[in-house]
C-alpha positions as CSV (number, residue, x, y, z in Angstrom):
1,X,-16.6,0.4,-8.5
2,X,-19.8,-1.2,-7.3
3,X,-22.8,0.5,-5.7
4,X,-22.7,0.3,-1.9
5,X,-24.6,-2.7,-0.6
6,X,-27.9,-2.2,1.3
7,X,-27.3,-1.9,5.1
8,X,-28.9,-0.5,8.2
9,X,-27.3,2.6,9.6
10,X,-26.8,3.4,13.3
11,X,-25.3,6.5,14.9
12,X,-24.9,5.7,18.7
13,X,-24.1,8.4,21.2
14,X,-22.0,6.2,23.5
15,X,-19.4,3.6,23.1
16,X,-21.3,1.2,25.2
17,X,-24.3,1.4,22.8
18,X,-21.9,1.0,19.9
19,X,-20.4,-2.2,21.1
20,X,-23.8,-3.7,22.0
21,X,-25.0,-3.0,18.5
22,X,-21.9,-4.6,17.1
23,X,-22.5,-7.7,19.3
24,X,-25.9,-8.2,17.7
25,X,-24.6,-9.3,14.3
26,X,-21.4,-10.8,13.0
27,X,-21.9,-8.9,9.7
28,X,-21.9,-5.4,11.4
29,X,-19.0,-3.0,10.8
30,X,-17.8,0.2,12.5
31,X,-17.2,3.3,10.4
32,X,-15.8,6.7,11.2
33,X,-13.8,8.5,8.4
34,X,-14.5,5.6,6.0
35,X,-11.3,6.2,4.0
36,X,-10.5,2.4,4.0
37,X,-13.9,0.7,4.6
38,X,-16.0,2.6,2.1
39,X,-13.4,2.1,-0.7
40,X,-13.4,-1.6,-0.1
41,X,-17.2,-1.8,0.0
42,X,-17.3,0.0,-3.4
43,X,-15.0,-2.8,-4.7
44,X,-17.3,-5.5,-3.4
45,X,-15.1,-6.4,-0.5
46,X,-17.8,-7.1,2.1
47,X,-21.5,-6.8,2.4
48,X,-22.2,-5.6,6.0
49,X,-25.8,-5.9,7.3
50,X,-25.3,-2.8,9.5
51,X,-22.9,0.1,9.6
52,X,-22.3,1.7,13.0
53,X,-21.2,5.4,12.7
54,X,-18.8,6.2,15.6
55,X,-18.5,10.0,14.9
56,X,-21.2,10.9,17.5
57,X,-19.8,8.8,20.3
58,X,-19.0,11.1,23.2
59,X,-15.4,11.4,24.2
60,X,-14.1,9.1,21.4
61,X,-12.2,12.1,19.7
62,X,-10.6,13.3,22.9
63,X,-6.9,13.9,23.5
64,X,-6.3,14.3,27.2
65,X,-3.8,13.8,30.0
66,X,-4.2,10.7,32.1
67,X,-1.7,11.1,35.0
68,X,1.7,11.2,33.3
69,X,0.4,9.5,30.2
70,X,-1.5,10.9,27.1
71,X,-4.9,9.5,26.1
72,X,-5.6,9.4,22.4
73,X,-9.2,8.7,21.5
74,X,-9.7,6.3,18.6
75,X,-11.9,9.0,16.9
76,X,-9.2,11.6,16.7
77,X,-8.4,12.4,13.1
78,X,-4.9,12.0,11.8
79,X,-4.8,15.8,11.0
80,X,-5.8,16.6,14.6
81,X,-3.2,14.1,15.9
82,X,-0.4,15.7,13.8
83,X,-1.0,19.2,15.0
84,X,-1.9,18.7,18.7
85,X,0.6,20.6,20.8
86,X,1.2,17.8,23.4
87,X,1.7,15.2,20.6
88,X,4.2,17.6,18.9
89,X,6.0,18.3,22.1
90,X,6.2,14.8,23.6
91,X,5.8,12.4,20.7
92,X,6.9,14.1,17.5
93,X,7.4,10.8,15.7
94,X,3.7,10.1,16.0
95,X,2.9,13.4,14.4
96,X,5.4,12.6,11.7
97,X,3.8,9.2,11.0
98,X,0.3,10.8,10.9
99,X,1.4,13.4,8.4
100,X,2.9,10.6,6.2
101,X,-0.5,8.9,5.6
102,X,-1.9,9.5,2.2
103,X,-2.7,13.2,1.6
104,X,-4.2,16.1,3.6
105,X,-7.8,15.4,2.6
106,X,-7.4,11.8,3.8
107,X,-5.8,12.9,7.0
108,X,-8.7,15.3,7.7
109,X,-11.2,12.4,7.6
110,X,-9.2,9.3,8.6
111,X,-9.2,8.5,12.4
112,X,-6.6,7.0,14.6
113,X,-8.7,3.9,15.2
114,X,-9.5,3.4,11.6
115,X,-5.8,3.7,10.6
116,X,-4.8,1.2,13.3
117,X,-7.5,-1.3,12.3
118,X,-7.3,-0.8,8.5
119,X,-7.6,-3.9,6.3
120,X,-4.6,-5.8,5.0
121,X,-3.8,-5.5,1.3
122,X,-2.9,-8.0,-1.5
123,X,-2.7,-7.9,-5.3
124,X,-5.2,-10.8,-5.4
125,X,-7.6,-9.1,-3.0
126,X,-7.6,-5.4,-3.8
127,X,-9.1,-5.8,-7.2
128,X,-12.5,-5.4,-8.9
129,X,-15.2,-8.0,-8.3
130,X,-15.1,-9.2,-11.9
131,X,-11.3,-9.7,-11.7
132,X,-11.6,-11.7,-8.5
133,X,-14.4,-13.8,-9.9
134,X,-12.5,-14.6,-13.1
135,X,-9.2,-15.4,-11.3
136,X,-10.7,-17.3,-8.4
137,X,-11.5,-16.0,-4.9
138,X,-9.0,-16.2,-2.1
139,X,-8.8,-17.2,1.5
140,X,-9.4,-13.6,2.6
141,X,-12.6,-13.2,0.5
142,X,-15.0,-16.0,-0.3
143,X,-12.3,-18.5,-1.2
144,X,-10.5,-21.4,0.4
145,X,-6.8,-20.8,-0.4
146,X,-4.2,-18.1,-0.4
147,X,-3.0,-17.4,-3.9
148,X,0.3,-16.1,-2.6
149,X,1.2,-19.2,-0.6
150,X,-1.3,-21.8,-2.0
151,X,-0.4,-24.5,0.6
152,X,-0.8,-22.2,3.5
153,X,-3.7,-22.3,6.0
154,X,-3.6,-18.6,6.6
155,X,-3.8,-15.4,4.5
156,X,-0.6,-13.5,3.6
157,X,-2.1,-10.1,2.8
158,X,0.1,-7.4,4.2
159,X,-0.5,-4.5,6.6
160,X,0.5,-1.1,5.5
161,X,-0.4,1.3,8.3
162,X,2.1,4.0,9.3
163,X,0.9,4.9,12.8
164,X,1.0,1.4,14.4
165,X,4.8,0.8,14.4
166,X,5.3,4.2,16.1
167,X,2.9,3.4,18.8
168,X,4.7,0.1,19.3
169,X,8.1,1.7,19.9
170,X,6.5,4.3,22.1
171,X,5.3,1.5,24.3
172,X,1.6,2.4,23.8
173,X,-1.4,0.5,25.2
174,X,-4.6,-0.2,23.3
175,X,-7.8,0.4,25.3
176,X,-10.4,-2.1,24.1
177,X,-14.1,-1.8,25.0
178,X,-16.5,-4.7,25.1
179,X,-20.2,-4.9,26.1
180,X,-19.4,-5.6,29.7
181,X,-15.7,-4.6,30.3
182,X,-12.7,-2.6,29.2
183,X,-9.3,-4.1,28.8
184,X,-5.8,-2.9,27.9
185,X,-3.2,-4.5,25.8
186,X,0.2,-3.5,24.5
187,X,0.2,-2.4,20.9
188,X,2.7,-5.1,20.2
189,X,0.0,-7.6,21.3
190,X,-2.9,-5.8,19.5
191,X,-2.0,-7.6,16.2
192,X,-1.4,-11.1,15.0
193,X,0.4,-12.4,11.9
194,X,-2.6,-13.4,9.8
195,X,-3.8,-11.3,6.9
196,X,-7.4,-12.4,7.3
197,X,-7.6,-11.7,11.0
198,X,-4.7,-9.4,11.9
199,X,-6.4,-7.4,14.7
200,X,-6.9,-9.0,18.2
201,X,-10.4,-7.7,18.6
202,X,-13.4,-10.0,19.4
203,X,-16.5,-9.5,17.3
204,X,-18.2,-7.5,20.0
205,X,-15.2,-5.3,20.9
206,X,-14.0,-1.8,19.7
207,X,-10.7,0.0,19.9
208,X,-11.5,3.0,22.2
209,X,-8.1,4.7,22.6
210,X,-4.4,4.4,22.8
211,X,-2.5,5.5,25.9
212,X,1.1,6.6,25.6
213,X,3.4,6.6,28.7
214,X,6.1,9.2,29.4
215,X,9.2,8.4,27.3
216,X,11.9,8.9,30.0
217,X,14.6,10.0,27.7
218,X,13.6,7.8,24.8
219,X,13.6,9.5,21.4
220,X,11.8,8.2,18.4
221,X,11.4,8.6,14.6
222,X,9.6,7.1,11.7
223,X,10.4,6.8,8.0
224,X,9.0,4.9,5.0
225,X,9.8,4.0,1.4
226,X,7.1,4.4,-1.2
227,X,6.7,4.9,-4.9
228,X,5.1,8.3,-4.7
229,X,5.9,10.6,-1.7
230,X,2.5,12.3,-1.9
231,X,0.0,9.5,-1.2
232,X,1.2,5.9,-1.3
233,X,1.1,3.2,1.3
234,X,4.6,2.2,2.5
235,X,6.5,-0.5,0.6
236,X,8.4,-0.7,3.9
237,X,8.1,1.5,7.0
238,X,10.3,1.6,10.1
239,X,9.8,3.1,13.5
240,X,12.7,3.4,16.0
241,X,12.9,4.5,19.6
242,X,16.3,4.9,21.2
243,X,17.7,5.8,24.7
244,X,21.4,6.4,24.8
245,X,23.5,6.4,28.0
246,X,26.9,7.8,27.4
247,X,28.4,5.8,24.5
248,X,26.1,2.7,24.7
249,X,22.6,1.8,23.7
250,X,20.5,1.6,26.9
251,X,17.2,0.9,25.1
252,X,16.4,0.3,21.4
253,X,12.9,-0.4,20.1
254,X,12.3,-1.1,16.4
255,X,9.0,-1.9,14.6
256,X,8.2,-2.5,10.9
257,X,5.2,-2.2,8.6
258,X,4.4,-2.9,5.0
259,X,6.3,-6.3,4.9
260,X,4.2,-8.7,7.0
261,X,0.5,-9.4,7.7
262,X,0.8,-7.2,10.8
263,X,3.1,-4.4,12.1
264,X,5.8,-6.2,14.1
265,X,8.4,-5.4,16.7
266,X,12.0,-6.5,15.9
267,X,14.3,-8.2,18.4
268,X,17.1,-5.8,19.6
269,X,18.2,-7.4,22.9
270,X,21.6,-8.3,21.4
271,X,22.3,-4.6,20.8
272,X,21.7,-3.3,24.3
273,X,24.9,-2.3,26.2
274,X,27.0,-1.8,23.1
275,X,27.9,1.3,21.0
276,X,26.2,2.1,17.8
277,X,28.7,1.3,15.1
278,X,29.0,-0.6,11.8
279,X,29.0,-3.9,13.6
280,X,25.8,-3.0,15.5
281,X,24.2,-1.8,12.3
282,X,25.0,-5.1,10.6
283,X,23.4,-7.0,13.5
284,X,20.3,-4.9,13.4
285,X,20.0,-5.5,9.6
286,X,20.2,-9.2,10.3
287,X,17.4,-9.0,12.9
288,X,15.3,-7.1,10.4
289,X,15.8,-9.7,7.7
290,X,14.7,-12.4,10.1
291,X,11.5,-10.6,11.0
292,X,10.4,-9.3,7.7
293,X,8.5,-11.5,5.3
294,X,8.5,-9.7,1.9
295,X,6.1,-11.4,-0.5
296,X,3.7,-10.4,-3.3
297,X,6.4,-8.8,-5.4
298,X,9.1,-9.6,-8.0
299,X,12.6,-10.7,-6.9
300,X,14.0,-7.3,-7.7
301,X,11.1,-5.6,-5.8
302,X,11.7,-7.9,-2.8
303,X,15.4,-7.0,-2.7
304,X,14.5,-3.3,-3.0
305,X,12.0,-3.5,-0.1
306,X,14.4,-5.4,2.2
307,X,17.3,-3.0,1.4
308,X,15.0,0.0,1.9
309,X,13.8,-1.3,5.3
310,X,17.4,-1.9,6.4
311,X,18.5,1.5,5.1
312,X,15.7,3.3,6.8
313,X,16.4,1.6,10.1
314,X,20.1,2.5,10.0
315,X,19.4,6.1,9.0
316,X,17.0,6.6,11.9
317,X,19.3,5.1,14.5
318,X,22.1,7.2,13.2
319,X,20.1,10.3,13.5
320,X,18.8,9.5,17.0
321,X,22.2,8.4,18.2
322,X,23.8,11.6,17.1
323,X,21.1,13.7,18.7
324,X,21.2,11.6,21.8
């Protein structure tokens, strides 16, 4: 681990002040819980000129009703999210995902916004500085090529957040604040498939909140495969939301994490209007294989992650279907 680099420290009281500070320098970073950013900085991954502490921003840690929807401030900790009565009552899959992140001490510090905007990971990137220098820098950090796919013009580092796919299947909106405006975007559009620039935020923007609509009979769940159940990132994670009408699928939303450079929704249009049976499960597995891009692993590991992803999806739909 390296010493932290020198930086200027700011602790604004409003989000407007925070985004204006961010707009002043391209080398400025936001920090709240710091469970992702500070670890990377200690590994030499980045040298920000300024750190903007968001923990004093008024209202950023609020959970409140907004009409029929629920407003989740980006500064809410994962521990608070997991135990909030309205989250537990209306969106239990979100609480389940928050509790699956790392361990209790991480959840007490880590925030919703930080988890959603966490950095992507790669075996060529998440290493010590001396290792990266000896083996050659990569497209994501100080280099000009991706070591995973050398002829590619983009980074293939993967995203391993647990909360984002759940917010996708719950049809959540990201609330993004800039210096002069606030915009909303679907969580499915908040990310892009590029390990070096996977979040659709401009340099002068900040994620302010996520807004969840009423579910209207839709039920959701999340599960992930990992090496150690206590703390590990997902090797593959799946979120599912299902609405059943009599004996057919009226609505099915599926999103994945841990396999691609961003959390991604999976096509399910060909399953709507049919019963959930072995043929439907086979079709869903096919759609998952088309969407997932398992790299950075051995052949055996890739097979395991694909099978784990497909098995998780089937198990979740089975459970939601039976409870429907």
